C-alpha positions in Angstrom: 17.8 135.6 29.6 21.3 134.1 29.5 21.6 130.3 29.4 23.0 129.0 32.7 25.0 126.4 30.9 26.8 128.3 28.1 26.0 131.9 29.0 24.6 132.6 25.5 21.4 134.6 25.0 18.2 132.4 24.9 15.1 132.8 22.8 11.9 133.5 24.7 8.8 131.5 23.9 6.2 129.2 25.5 5.5 125.6 26.2 1.9 124.9 25.1 -0.3 122.2 26.5 -3.3 120.6 24.9 -5.9 118.4 26.4 -4.0 117.0 29.4 -1.7 118.4 32.0 2.0 118.6 31.4 4.5 117.0 33.8 8.0 115.9 34.3 8.4 112.2 35.2 11.4 109.9 35.7 9.6 107.3 33.5 8.7 107.5 29.8 5.0 107.0 29.6 2.0 108.0 27.5 -0.5 109.0 30.2 -0.4 112.1 32.4 -1.8 110.6 35.6 0.3 112.3 38.3 2.5 110.0 40.4 3.9 111.2 43.8 7.4 111.8 42.3 6.2 113.7 39.3 6.7 117.5 38.9 3.6 119.1 37.4 4.6 121.8 34.8 1.0 122.9 34.1 -2.2 121.7 35.8 -4.8 123.4 33.6 -5.7 122.4 30.0 -5.0 124.7 27.0 -2.5 126.9 28.7 1.0 128.2 27.9 4.1 128.4 30.1 6.7 131.1 29.5 10.0 129.4 28.6 13.4 130.1 27.1 15.2 128.0 24.5 19.0 127.8 24.1 19.9 126.9 20.6 23.5 126.3 21.5 22.7 123.7 24.2 19.3 122.6 22.7 17.5 122.9 26.0 14.4 124.6 27.2 14.3 126.4 30.6 10.9 126.8 32.3 9.9 128.2 35.6 7.2 126.2 37.3 4.0 128.1 38.4 3.1 126.4 41.7 0.0 128.6 42.1 -2.0 126.9 39.4 
């Protein structure tokens, strides 16, 4: 996959989760209790999410799986 920012090739991989769900939040916090404005990346425990890493931009691109 090409990076949408710099158009360089990305490295495929996975985001791994442990005990708790993984989510995107507008606030930096230690817990994973879901607030209404959060975006849940992974609901289930001990799962992986396919992702792509751009070494040039130092970003990870992940498609959310809304079916989980």
